[in-house]
C-alpha positions in Angstrom: 87.7 177.4 136.9 87.1 180.4 134.7 89.6 183.1 134.0 87.4 185.5 136.0 87.4 183.2 139.0 91.1 182.8 138.8 91.5 186.6 138.5 89.3 187.0 141.6 91.2 184.4 143.6 94.6 185.8 142.6 93.4 189.3 143.8 92.1 187.8 147.0 95.3 186.0 147.7 97.3 189.1 147.2 95.1 191.0 149.6 95.1 188.3 152.2 98.9 188.0 152.1 99.2 191.8 152.4 96.6 192.6 155.0 95.6 189.3 156.5 92.1 187.7 156.5 90.5 189.9 159.2 91.5 193.2 157.6 90.7 192.3 154.0 87.3 193.4 152.7 85.3 192.4 149.7 86.0 195.9 148.3 89.8 195.2 148.6 89.4 191.9 146.8 87.3 193.5 144.0 89.8 196.3 143.6 92.8 193.9 143.5 91.0 191.8 140.9 90.2 194.8 138.8 86.4 194.3 138.9 83.5 196.0 140.6 82.2 194.9 144.0 78.9 194.0 142.3 80.8 191.6 139.9 82.6 190.1 142.9 79.3 189.5 144.7 78.0 187.8 141.5 80.7 185.2 142.1 81.0 185.0 145.9 78.5 185.9 148.5 81.0 186.4 151.4 84.7 186.9 152.1 84.6 183.4 153.6 83.3 182.0 150.3 86.1 183.6 148.5 88.6 182.2 151.0 87.0 178.8 150.8 87.4 178.8 147.0 90.9 180.0 147.3 91.7 177.2 149.8 90.1 174.7 147.5 92.3 175.9 144.6 95.4 175.7 146.7 94.4 172.2 147.9 93.8 171.0 144.4 97.2 172.2 143.2 98.8 170.6 146.2 97.0 167.4 145.5 98.3 167.4 141.9 101.9 168.0 143.2 101.6 165.3 145.8 100.3 162.7 143.3 103.0 163.6 140.9 105.7 163.3 143.6 104.2 159.9 144.7 104.4 158.5 141.2 108.1 159.3 140.5 110.3 156.2 140.0 112.3 156.8 143.2 113.0 154.8 146.4 110.0 155.0 148.8 111.8 157.2 151.3 112.8 159.7 148.5 109.2 159.7 147.2 108.0 160.2 150.8 110.3 163.3 151.3 109.1 164.7 147.9 105.5 164.1 148.8 105.8 165.8 152.2 107.4 168.8 150.6 104.7 169.0 147.9 102.0 168.8 150.5 103.6 171.6 152.6 104.6 173.9 149.7 101.7 176.3 150.3 102.5 176.5 154.0 106.2 177.1 153.2 105.1 180.0 150.9 103.0 181.5 153.7 105.8 181.2 156.2 108.1 182.9 153.7 105.6 185.7 153.1 105.7 186.9 156.6 103.2 188.7 158.8 99.9 187.1 158.0 100.9 183.5 157.1 99.9 182.0 160.4 96.6 183.9 160.4 95.8 182.5 156.9 96.7 178.9 158.0 94.4 179.2 161.1 91.7 180.7 159.0 91.9 177.9 156.5 91.4 175.4 159.3 88.4 177.3 160.6 86.7 178.0 157.3 87.4 174.7 155.6 87.3 172.3 158.7 85.6 169.2 157.2 87.3 169.6 153.8 90.7 169.7 155.6 90.0 166.5 157.4 88.9 164.7 154.2 92.1 165.9 152.4 94.1 164.7 155.4 92.5 161.2 155.2 93.4 160.9 151.5 96.9 162.1 152.1 97.3 159.6 154.9 96.2 156.7 152.7 98.7 157.9 150.0 101.5 157.9 152.6 100.6 154.4 153.8 100.9 153.2 150.2 104.3 154.7 149.8 105.6 153.3 153.0 104.2 149.9 152.3 106.0 150.0 148.9 109.2 149.9 151.0 108.3 146.5 152.4 106.8 147.8 155.6 103.7 145.9 156.9 100.3 147.7 156.9 100.1 148.2 160.7 103.6 149.8 160.9 103.0 151.8 157.7 99.7 153.2 159.1 101.3 154.2 162.4 104.3 155.6 160.6 102.1 157.7 158.3 100.0 159.1 161.2 103.2 159.9 163.2 104.6 161.6 160.1 101.6 163.8 159.6 101.4 164.8 163.3 105.1 165.6 163.4 105.1 167.6 160.2 102.1 169.6 161.5 104.2 170.3 164.6 107.2 171.4 162.5 105.0 173.7 160.5 103.4 175.2 163.6 106.8 175.9 165.2 108.8 177.0 162.1 109.5 180.7 161.7 110.8 180.5 158.2 110.4 178.4 155.1 114.1 177.2 155.3 113.7 176.0 158.8 110.5 174.1 158.0 112.0 172.5 154.9 115.1 171.4 156.7 113.1 170.0 159.7 110.8 168.1 157.3 113.9 166.6 155.6 115.4 165.6 159.0 112.1 164.1 160.1 111.6 162.0 157.0 115.2 160.7 157.1 115.1 159.9 160.8 111.8 158.1 160.7 112.6 156.3 157.5 115.8 154.9 159.0 114.0 154.0 162.2 111.4 151.9 160.4 114.1 150.0 158.5 114.6 151.6 155.1 118.2 152.8 155.8 118.0 155.7 153.3 121.0 157.9 152.7 
């Protein structure tokens, strides 16, 4: 990604966090990025295209963090916890930011629908691999991973703050890991 694209996406993120998706205009994004509207339109045709590119950048960074956490030389349940937190970091940030976090999460799901599902499939496969490394058979690991993703989505939906979300993800990973037989401390 070019420096200009990063500058545009940084400006867009600042505007979306401050005003929400619905109330942010292309003019707002251009001004925040320090460029003209014409220059912005040379890069992105619509606000949705800006948001899609921003979501892809966030997803790319989250994927890097997830893969890094998955490859650490830790017990499987510790890697699982670290991977879940890496995957949720951007949501934690939005929950911490306040007023427009939920709107931005919903908008990401609307604008990026198919891409979200594809990323979730890759994430699920990674989780299955981590759980299987703990000696859990494939059928249980697959069910465990699906349950983990569904439960974390519920936690993130209900959490009012970053701290609550992080604590509940930790509790979930610990409880489910012990239940499947890892006995983590």
